C-alpha positions in Angstrom: -9.4 53.4 115.5 -13.1 53.8 116.6 -14.1 50.4 115.4 -16.7 49.5 117.8 -18.2 53.2 118.5 -21.3 52.7 116.8 -22.4 49.2 117.5 -25.1 47.9 119.8 -24.1 48.6 123.5 -22.5 45.9 125.4 -24.5 42.6 125.7 -27.3 44.4 123.2 -28.5 41.7 120.8 -31.7 41.1 118.6 -31.4 37.5 119.4 -32.6 36.7 122.5 -32.1 32.8 122.2 -30.6 31.7 119.1 -31.5 28.0 119.4 -35.0 28.4 117.7 -33.1 29.7 114.8 -31.2 26.1 114.4 -33.2 23.3 112.4 -32.3 20.9 114.5 -34.3 22.6 117.5 -37.1 20.7 119.0 -40.1 23.2 119.5 -42.7 21.7 122.2 -45.5 21.5 119.6 -44.8 20.5 116.0 -47.4 22.8 113.9 -48.8 21.5 111.0 -48.1 17.5 111.2 -50.5 16.6 113.6 -51.8 14.3 111.3 -48.5 12.7 110.0 -47.5 12.4 113.7 -50.9 10.6 114.6 -50.6 7.8 111.8 -47.0 7.1 113.3 -48.4 6.7 116.7 -50.8 4.3 115.3 -48.4 2.2 114.1 -46.3 2.2 117.1 -49.3 1.7 119.7 -49.4 -2.4 119.6 -46.0 -2.2 121.5 -47.9 -1.1 124.5 -49.8 -4.2 124.6 -46.5 -6.1 124.2 -47.6 -7.0 120.4 -45.2 -6.5 117.2 -46.1 -3.3 115.7 -46.2 -1.7 112.1 -43.3 -0.6 110.1 -43.7 3.0 108.4 -41.9 4.6 105.6 -42.0 8.4 105.6 -40.7 10.5 102.6 -40.9 13.8 101.6 -38.7 16.7 100.2 -36.0 18.3 102.4 -37.2 20.8 105.2 -40.6 19.8 105.6 -40.3 18.4 109.2 -40.0 14.6 108.7 -36.9 14.5 111.2 -38.7 17.1 113.6 -41.6 15.1 114.0 -40.4 11.9 114.6 -37.7 13.1 117.2 -40.5 14.9 118.5 -42.5 11.4 119.1 -39.4 9.5 120.4 -38.9 11.9 123.1 -42.5 11.8 124.1 -42.4 7.8 124.3 -39.5 8.2 126.2 -41.2 10.2 128.8 -44.6 7.8 128.5 -43.0 4.9 129.3 -39.7 2.6 130.1 -41.1 -0.4 128.4 -40.4 0.8 124.9 -36.9 1.8 123.7 -37.2 4.7 121.4 -33.7 5.0 119.2 -33.0 7.2 116.4 -30.1 7.2 113.8 -29.0 9.5 111.0 -27.8 7.1 108.4 -26.2 10.5 106.1 -23.5 10.0 109.0 -23.7 6.5 109.7 -24.2 4.6 106.3 -23.0 1.2 106.6 -24.1 -1.9 108.7 -21.3 -1.8 110.8 -21.3 1.7 111.8 -25.1 2.0 112.4 -24.5 -1.1 114.9 -22.0 0.5 116.4 -23.9 3.6 117.0 -27.0 1.7 118.1 -25.0 -0.3 120.8 -23.4 3.5 122.1 -27.0 4.8 122.2 -28.0 1.8 124.1 -25.1 2.2 126.3 -22.9 -0.5 125.4 -19.1 1.1 124.7 -17.3 -1.9 124.3 -17.5 -2.0 120.2 -13.6 -1.6 119.5 -12.4 -4.7 117.7 -15.8 -6.1 117.3 -17.5 -7.5 113.9 -20.7 -6.6 112.8 -22.4 -10.1 113.8 -21.1 -9.5 117.1 -22.2 -6.2 117.4 -25.9 -6.9 116.2 -25.8 -9.6 118.8 -25.2 -6.8 121.6 -28.2 -4.9 120.1 -30.5 -7.9 119.8 -29.9 -9.2 123.3 -30.7 -5.2 124.7 -33.9 -4.8 122.6 -35.4 -7.9 123.2 -35.3 -7.3 126.9 -38.0 -4.8 126.0 -40.0 -3.5 122.9 -38.6 -0.9 120.7 -38.7 2.1 118.1 -36.3 2.2 115.5 -35.9 5.4 113.2 -33.9 5.5 110.6 -33.2 8.9 108.9 -32.0 9.7 105.9 -32.1 5.8 105.1 -31.6 6.2 101.1 -28.0 7.4 101.9 -27.1 4.1 103.0 -24.3 1.8 100.9 -26.8 -1.4 101.6 -29.5 -2.0 104.0 -29.5 -6.0 104.7 -29.5 -4.8 108.2 -33.4 -4.1 107.9 -33.9 -7.6 107.3 -31.9 -9.0 110.2 -33.5 -6.6 112.1 -37.3 -7.4 111.3 -36.5 -11.4 111.5 -34.3 -11.0 114.6 -36.1 -8.0 116.7 -39.1 -9.8 118.4 -41.6 -6.5 119.1 -40.5 -3.4 117.4 -41.6 -0.6 114.8 -39.3 0.3 112.3 -39.7 4.0 110.7 -37.6 4.4 107.6 -37.1 8.2 106.6 -36.1 8.9 102.9 -36.4 12.0 100.8 -37.3 10.3 97.9 -40.6 7.5 97.4 -38.3 6.2 94.7 -36.4 4.7 97.2 -39.1 2.3 98.3 -39.6 1.1 95.1 -36.1 0.5 94.4 -36.2 -1.8 97.6 -34.9 -5.5 97.5 -38.1 -7.2 97.4 -37.1 -9.8 99.8 -37.0 -6.6 102.6 -40.1 -5.1 101.2 -42.2 -8.1 101.4 -40.9 -8.7 105.4 -41.2 -5.0 106.0 -45.0 -4.6 104.6 -44.7 -0.8 105.5 -47.5 1.9 105.7 -46.2 4.5 103.3 -46.5 8.0 104.5 -45.7 11.5 102.6 -44.8 14.8 104.3 -45.9 17.2 101.6 -44.3 20.2 101.4 -45.9 23.4 103.7 -48.0 26.0 102.2 -47.3 29.5 102.0 -49.9 30.1 105.5 -47.9 27.0 107.3 -44.6 28.4 106.3 -45.7 31.6 107.6 -47.0 30.2 110.9 -43.8 28.1 111.4 -41.6 31.1 111.0 -43.5 33.4 113.2 -43.4 30.7 116.1 -39.4 30.4 115.1 -39.2 34.3 115.2 -41.2 34.9 118.5 -38.8 32.6 120.7 -35.7 33.6 119.0 -35.8 37.5 118.6 -36.8 40.6 120.9 -40.3 41.4 120.4 -41.3 43.9 117.9 -37.8 44.1 116.1 -39.1 42.7 112.7 -40.7 45.0 110.0 -43.8 43.5 108.5 -42.6 44.0 104.9 -39.1 42.0 106.0 -40.7 39.4 107.8 -43.2 38.7 104.7 -40.6 38.7 102.3 -38.9 35.6 104.2 -42.1 34.0 104.6 -42.6 34.1 100.6 -39.1 33.0 99.8 -39.3 30.3 102.1 -42.6 29.1 100.9 -41.2 29.6 97.2 -38.4 27.2 97.8 -40.6 24.4 99.9 -37.6 24.1 102.6 -37.9 25.5 106.1 -34.0 25.8 106.6 -33.8 28.5 104.2 -36.1 30.6 106.0 -34.1 29.7 109.1 -31.0 31.0 107.4 -32.5 34.4 106.3 -33.8 35.1 109.7 -30.4 34.8 111.1 -28.8 36.8 108.3 -31.0 39.6 108.4 -30.4 39.7 112.4 -26.6 39.9 111.7 -27.2 42.6 108.6 -29.2 44.7 111.1 -26.8 44.6 114.2 -23.7 45.4 111.4 -25.3 48.9 111.3 -26.2 48.9 114.8 -30.0 49.1 114.1 -32.6 48.0 116.6 -35.0 47.2 113.4 -34.7 44.5 111.1 -35.9 45.9 107.9 -36.4 45.0 104.2 -32.9 46.2 103.4 -31.7 43.8 105.7 -33.4 40.9 104.2 -32.3 42.0 100.8 -28.7 41.8 102.0 -29.6 38.1 103.4 -30.8 37.2 100.4 -27.7 37.8 98.5 -26.1 35.6 101.2 -28.3 32.9 100.6 -27.1 32.7 96.6 -23.4 32.2 98.5 -24.3 29.8 101.0 -26.3 27.8 97.9 -23.5 27.7 96.2 -21.0 27.0 99.2 -22.9 24.0 99.7 -21.1 21.9 97.0 -18.0 22.3 99.5 -20.1 19.8 101.6 -19.7 17.4 99.5 -17.7 14.4 99.6 -15.0 13.8 97.3 -16.8 11.0 95.2 -20.1 13.6 94.6 -17.7 16.1 93.8 -16.0 13.9 91.4 -19.6 12.9 90.0 -20.7 16.3 89.9 -17.8 17.6 87.9 -18.1 15.0 85.4 -22.1 15.9 84.8 -20.8 19.4 84.3 -18.7 18.4 81.6 -21.1 16.1 80.2 -24.4 17.7 81.0 -27.3 16.2 78.7 -25.8 13.0 78.4 -27.4 9.3 79.3 -26.9 8.0 82.8 -25.0 5.0 81.3 -22.3 7.3 79.2 -21.6 9.3 82.7 -21.2 6.1 84.9 -18.6 4.8 82.1 -16.6 8.3 82.3 -16.9 8.2 86.1 -15.3 4.8 86.0 -12.6 5.8 83.3 -11.8 8.6 85.8 -11.0 5.8 88.5 -14.8 5.6 90.2 -15.1 2.4 92.1 -19.0 2.7 93.1 -21.3 0.2 92.0 -24.0 1.4 89.7 -26.4 0.8 92.0 -24.8 3.0 94.4 -23.8 5.7 91.6 -27.6 5.9 90.9 -28.2 6.6 94.7 -25.6 9.1 94.4 -27.1 10.9 91.2 -30.4 10.8 93.3 -28.6 12.7 96.1 -27.2 15.5 93.9 -30.7 15.7 92.3 -32.4 16.4 95.8 -29.8 19.0 96.7 -30.5 20.4 93.3 -27.2 20.3 91.8 -28.5 18.2 88.8 -31.6 17.8 87.0 -32.7 14.3 85.6 -35.2 13.4 83.0 -36.7 10.0 82.3 -36.9 9.2 78.7 -38.6 6.5 76.9 -38.0 4.3 73.8 -34.7 4.1 71.4 -32.1 1.2 71.3 -31.3 1.2 75.1 -34.7 1.5 76.2 -35.7 3.7 79.0 -33.0 5.6 80.6 -32.1 8.8 82.0 -30.9 12.4 80.7 -28.6 13.7 83.2 -28.2 17.8 83.2 -26.1 20.3 85.3 -28.3 22.4 87.1 -28.4 25.7 86.0 -27.7 28.4 88.8 -30.7 30.3 90.0 -30.6 33.4 91.6 -33.0 33.5 94.8 -33.2 37.5 95.1 -35.4 38.7 92.3 -38.3 40.3 94.0 
């Protein structure tokens, strides 16, 4: 059978460099975040005079450039001086003090972490960092089970700037007062990109990733509008990749509006499939919310415990915030009543993303 007869010629592709289509790709310039990056750099600046620097809490929804901006600053810092140690940790992947300190040891070049206690790992980190100055970026810090290690860093590391990155401003408000008073952070919001900025960023990635002139204007415009509507740059990068795949599947050397429509249907599937990326505890919580949609958070937590859930209530609240952030659920705070202020939790209605 001639399965490959009508395909693009050998070695041909509409994509000449797939890296710019990855969300974690580090562009040489981070557009539309100069103001925010300057504010972080000002907080770090005292380290260049061997003084303790200021701390920053960065917040904003997913897909608005928080991680890219922070990583870009760390890269620039590494090029500028050897006297300031740049260190980035993702707390979604490393969500306990032990795991974070083990990762810090690894990044700092200390490999002998096996069979060591948390306090022993911290002693190693302290010894290395206190030889110089340090900028410590903890991304998705709201995913941590506990943050007492931050207080220890504040007390024991001499010259540092700690940057805490969260999707939710509420996380700072819920922070332990003892840590907050010691941290005394500057608070920096990354607001969603507007339409012009969204289109500009996608244009930059498009020009770096694709063969020149293969995008029909109307097709690219549709992706820019949808991405701006969703306020998440990752959706736009996903749509560009899938549109290119659709065009290549039909051996076209142009990406058209029909290809984008096909990609949009996959975005619906992609959004639904993200449930599979949840850990087992989050899946269990989501199943309970689906069953008891519209109930108070206290009732849902009680059902969670009855079904064998072991998470403490504070951690349960953070897990609820994570599900809301990822648009699996919706919450509404209400005041008054016999139980005082509380939160109503509802299972999010599935929304079609292809209505154009």
